[in-house]
N, C-alpha and C positions, 0 to 999 in steps of 0.2 A: 504494500500500500504506500501511496506517496504522501498524501496530505494529512493522514490521521483518520480516526474513526468518525469524525463529524461530516465527512463528505457523503454525498448521495450516491448510491450504487447506479452505475450506468451513465453517469454525468458526462464523462469524456466521450464514451462511445456514442452516446446520443448526439452530441455536438458534431462528431465526425460524420455520422450517418446523415444528419441534416445538411451538413456542408457539401458532402459528395453528391447527394441527391439534387441540391439546388444548382450545382454546376452542370448537371447532366440534362435537366428538364427544360422545356420551353416555357413553363409557367412556374417559376421558383416560388411565387407567393402561395401556391397551392400545396407546397410540401409541408407535411406534418409528421411528427414522430411521437407515437404513444409509448410510454414505458410501463411495464408491469413486472411484477416479481422483484427479486433482489433482496427480499427480507430474509434475515437469518442465514445469509450465505447461499440462498437459492439463486439459480441462474436468472439473469435479467432477460426479458423478452422485449424487443423493440419492434414496433409495427410501423412500417413506412407507408404513408399515404401520399399519393401524387394525383394530379389531374388525370382523367381517363385517357386523354391523348398522349400522356407521357409514360404510361405503364410499359409500353414496348421499349422505350429508350432506357428505362431503368433495368429491365430484364435483359435486354440485348439478345444477340443471336445465340441460340442454343443455351441461353442463360448465363453466358460468360460474364456479362457486366454484373449481373446479380451476384455471381460467385465472387467476383473481385470486390464488390461492395461489402459482402459478408466477411471476406478475409481481412480487409482493412479495418472494419468495425471490430472484429474479434481481436485484432492486434492492439487496437486502442484500448479495449477493455482489459486485455492481459496486462498492460502497463499498470493498470489500477488494481490488478488482482481480481478482476471480475470475470465471469463467464457470461457470454451474451449470445442470444439467438436473434436473427433478423427475419421478420416476416414482411413480405411485400403484398400490400392489399391490392386486389384487382377488381 
């Protein structure tokens, strides 16, 4: 852990996910990230919501973009000692 026990679980990974999504989509104002879990050491679940026209951009061909987003978000969470799962709403 980096900043101590007072930090919120999933904080860094949530910010990274939102940043990545806003850079990829055509409507960055429609990007939303919902956080659930993370209490008592449980994994954090992040749900990414984008405009309907941008879902394909976030998923990418054969899901490669989505895999990359998940890998980067997991890496950000690992720095904080968290485990994170990313769901993309369609």
